[in-house]
Each structure stands twice: as C-alpha cells, then as structure tokens.
Legacy VTK file of the C-alpha trace (Angstrom):
# vtk DataFile Version 3.0
C-alpha trace
ASCII
DATASET POLYDATA
POINTS 228 float
0.000 0.000 0.000
1.224 3.496 -0.827
2.072 5.407 2.338
-0.378 8.063 3.432
1.316 11.395 4.064
-0.412 14.381 5.607
0.794 17.976 5.494
-0.569 19.337 8.729
-0.301 22.002 11.418
-0.982 21.136 15.036
-2.703 24.466 15.611
-5.218 23.905 12.782
-8.588 22.313 13.662
-9.194 21.428 10.010
-5.991 19.388 9.974
-7.044 17.761 13.255
-10.163 16.419 11.520
-8.052 14.435 9.088
-5.534 13.241 11.636
-8.438 11.957 13.726
-9.924 10.113 10.745
-6.604 8.397 10.034
-6.156 7.490 13.697
-9.687 6.136 14.049
-9.185 4.050 10.907
-5.966 2.679 12.357
-4.063 3.672 9.222
-0.314 4.303 9.347
0.654 7.737 8.070
3.522 10.178 7.954
3.240 13.842 8.907
5.001 16.934 7.619
4.332 19.785 10.024
3.840 23.136 8.271
4.562 26.407 10.051
1.573 28.450 8.912
3.381 31.723 9.672
6.456 30.708 7.704
5.359 28.310 4.987
8.111 26.654 2.960
8.652 27.950 -0.568
7.618 24.600 -2.039
4.261 24.466 -0.241
2.177 26.023 -3.083
3.198 23.067 -5.242
1.477 20.813 -2.719
-1.399 23.069 -1.649
-2.749 25.492 -4.272
-4.825 27.310 -1.613
-1.896 27.479 0.791
-3.906 25.589 3.408
-3.557 22.483 5.518
-4.411 19.681 5.598
-3.199 18.116 2.388
-3.187 14.353 1.933
-0.672 12.693 -0.364
-1.425 9.075 -1.233
1.006 7.735 -3.782
0.846 10.246 -6.626
-2.549 11.577 -5.551
-2.928 14.886 -3.716
-6.229 15.651 -1.983
-7.151 19.031 -0.458
-9.735 20.307 2.045
-10.390 18.330 5.215
-13.945 17.181 4.453
-12.956 16.002 0.976
-9.842 14.306 2.339
-11.896 12.476 4.947
-14.351 11.256 2.305
-11.399 10.060 0.218
-10.020 8.164 3.215
-13.444 6.624 3.894
-13.929 5.518 0.291
-10.375 4.249 -0.181
-10.209 2.404 3.140
-13.760 1.202 3.901
-12.657 -0.949 6.824
-13.667 0.544 10.182
-16.365 2.621 8.469
-16.832 6.217 9.537
-20.044 6.853 7.602
-23.482 5.255 7.992
-24.500 2.500 5.567
-28.024 3.660 4.738
-28.186 6.303 1.959
-30.585 8.487 3.947
-28.287 8.462 6.963
-25.249 9.159 4.786
-27.102 12.162 3.354
-27.905 13.367 6.878
-24.255 13.016 7.869
-23.192 15.057 4.842
-25.704 17.752 5.783
-24.132 18.171 9.226
-20.638 18.292 7.774
-21.825 20.920 5.295
-23.455 22.914 8.103
-20.136 22.893 9.923
-18.247 24.143 6.885
-20.770 26.697 5.621
-22.396 28.019 8.806
-20.699 27.043 12.063
-16.987 27.452 11.340
-17.218 30.780 9.451
-19.233 32.301 12.296
-16.780 30.878 14.849
-13.827 32.616 13.207
-15.712 35.865 12.624
-16.525 36.049 16.336
-12.782 36.091 17.022
-11.991 38.457 14.164
-14.676 41.033 15.051
-13.134 44.099 16.692
-16.259 46.252 17.128
-18.664 45.719 20.014
-21.890 45.643 18.004
-20.426 43.257 15.454
-19.095 40.981 18.189
-22.504 40.919 19.865
-24.302 40.082 16.617
-21.858 37.338 15.656
-21.781 35.949 19.190
-25.573 35.620 19.149
-25.338 33.916 15.762
-22.795 31.407 17.067
-24.928 30.650 20.134
-27.881 30.037 17.805
-25.740 27.582 15.849
-24.889 25.696 19.054
-28.582 25.507 19.951
-29.450 24.282 16.463
-26.816 21.538 16.732
-28.297 20.518 20.089
-31.947 20.563 19.027
-31.767 19.284 15.456
-28.447 17.431 15.412
-27.162 15.305 18.246
-30.346 15.881 20.257
-32.486 14.159 17.602
-30.712 10.812 17.764
-30.266 8.074 20.366
-26.578 8.913 20.871
-24.032 8.734 22.213
-22.423 9.829 18.930
-23.759 12.368 16.474
-25.335 9.782 14.177
-26.236 7.246 16.848
-24.331 4.275 18.222
-21.273 4.585 15.982
-18.588 7.224 15.580
-18.707 8.931 12.175
-16.973 11.682 10.258
-19.560 14.086 11.684
-18.122 13.628 15.173
-14.599 14.156 13.861
-15.749 17.204 11.896
-16.920 19.125 14.977
-14.689 17.826 17.774
-11.625 20.045 17.157
-13.692 23.228 17.579
-15.292 22.035 20.795
-11.798 21.382 22.125
-11.037 25.046 21.463
-14.068 26.477 23.296
-11.838 27.666 26.190
-10.286 30.158 23.745
-13.757 31.392 22.817
-14.517 31.903 26.504
-11.178 33.572 27.235
-11.261 36.097 24.396
-14.975 36.655 23.810
-16.702 35.556 27.016
-18.742 32.945 25.166
-19.159 29.222 25.645
-21.491 26.330 25.064
-25.011 27.415 26.123
-26.182 25.834 29.377
-29.142 24.190 27.673
-26.866 22.224 25.314
-26.454 19.272 27.658
-26.273 16.605 24.957
-23.504 18.502 23.199
-21.614 18.919 26.471
-21.828 15.184 27.199
-20.776 14.346 23.640
-17.808 16.732 23.854
-16.617 15.178 27.123
-16.964 11.688 25.651
-14.998 12.661 22.545
-12.254 14.271 24.637
-11.681 10.910 26.331
-11.115 8.988 23.089
-7.521 7.799 22.576
-7.358 9.368 19.103
-8.384 12.774 20.448
-6.125 12.572 23.496
-3.157 11.679 21.291
-3.277 15.009 19.427
-4.890 17.292 22.042
-3.048 20.341 23.329
-3.323 22.202 26.653
-5.621 25.201 26.890
-2.679 27.625 26.887
-1.714 26.376 23.428
-5.136 27.243 22.020
-5.176 30.620 23.752
-1.938 31.510 22.014
-3.234 30.081 18.741
-6.244 32.419 18.760
-4.523 35.485 20.218
-3.871 37.114 16.848
-7.430 36.403 15.695
-8.754 38.066 18.826
-6.570 41.187 18.586
-7.148 41.621 14.855
-3.583 40.985 13.679
-4.066 37.501 12.190
-3.327 37.540 8.439
-3.421 33.838 7.537
-5.497 32.415 4.697
-8.584 31.673 6.813
-8.543 35.112 8.445
-8.167 36.883 5.094
-11.053 34.908 3.616
-13.414 35.599 6.519
-12.681 39.204 7.417
-15.627 41.390 6.488
LINES 1 229
228 0 1 2 3 4 5 6 7 8 9 10 11 12 13 14 15 16 17 18 19 20 21 22 23 24 25 26 27 28 29 30 31 32 33 34 35 36 37 38 39 40 41 42 43 44 45 46 47 48 49 50 51 52 53 54 55 56 57 58 59 60 61 62 63 64 65 66 67 68 69 70 71 72 73 74 75 76 77 78 79 80 81 82 83 84 85 86 87 88 89 90 91 92 93 94 95 96 97 98 99 100 101 102 103 104 105 106 107 108 109 110 111 112 113 114 115 116 117 118 119 120 121 122 123 124 125 126 127 128 129 130 131 132 133 134 135 136 137 138 139 140 141 142 143 144 145 146 147 148 149 150 151 152 153 154 155 156 157 158 159 160 161 162 163 164 165 166 167 168 169 170 171 172 173 174 175 176 177 178 179 180 181 182 183 184 185 186 187 188 189 190 191 192 193 194 195 196 197 198 199 200 201 202 203 204 205 206 207 208 209 210 211 212 213 214 215 216 217 218 219 220 221 222 223 224 225 226 227
C-alpha cells in the first residue's frame, strides 16, 4: 500500500479532523508539520490554496479536510466512519456541510470582530448555531455519537472546535449554552477517546493560537477569507 502522508499544522482544527480520521481508521501515516506563519517555498506546489491539511497518497494529492476524509473513507472502507443507509449518509453530509458553511465561518468571525456591536451580533449567531446543533443534530438521535451508536466523520468534523471552546470563553466571554447538555456530554466523551487525546493540546496552546485572531492581527489564509 502506498504510504499516506499528511501535510498538517498542530494548531489547525481542520488538519485535526483528518488526523483523527486516520487514527480512528488505524491507518499508518507520515506527517510533515507546516509552520503556517512561515510556509516553505515549495508548499504552493502541494497546496494550491496554501492551506492544511493536504493528503498525499502515492501520486494523488487531496485538499480540504472534508474532501480528504471522504477520500479516506472511500479508499479504506474498513472501520467505516459513515453510515451505511443512503438516507443516513445524506444526513451526515448535511451536518458536515453545516459545519463548513455556517458554524466554522461564524466561529472565526466572532474572534476576528473588533467592534462591540459586530461581536454581539456574531456571538448571538454562534450561540444560535450551538442551539441548532443541540436541538436538530445530536439531540435528535439516540446517541451517544452524532449519528447514533457509531462514531462517524460528523463527530470528527466538529470535535476540534469544541476542544477550542476555552479560547472562545477567554477572548470573547462565550461558551457552550447551558441548555446544550447533549452537546456537552458528547464533547466530554470525545475528549476521552484515545485518538483525540493523542493530538490534544493544553488550553494555553489554544489561547496563544487564537490570540492574533482576537486582537485583529491575524493575516493567515482563513482570516483573510473571513474578514468582512
């Protein structure tokens, strides 16, 4: 089998999604750590967007964490991380899309916002997203995982951001709403998984990682794309 190689950055929650998928699949892989503030000159040849993660599998390069994780799932179907039934697979894809299109952009904009009114508006929007995830997502199923009894890519899609909630609280005074008990229990359960523990960082690491977002000086790709 061609070796799986991931270009990653420990600070990046998108890269964490893919590392978690590989770990949960039990697949051996190599890692090249990319300094996102000092990217190597050759990196655009590997990543046309200048982002991590990137997966290299033989001669194949795959970009964007959700697409990479689908590639991993389809290429290595053992230890499945998606439901079998088409309707459930569609529901899983919806929640991954919600993360990418709604939840994550609002998350970053809350950090990037420097004006009080804008922060308040975006903070309320993010809290509404949490409540929607509780009421219509994990709260609709039997649990304990997002899609039911089995871990899926949906769980791995959201987990890295929940791990970073202490930074949200530190810089913006926001956290998981008190009424989101199912999400809180799910987050604690995910934090105890060996795969998650193997790549988790202490809170101080995440506080430093979001400092430049919070003070408005972050100029990385994600920040540039999401600044209003």
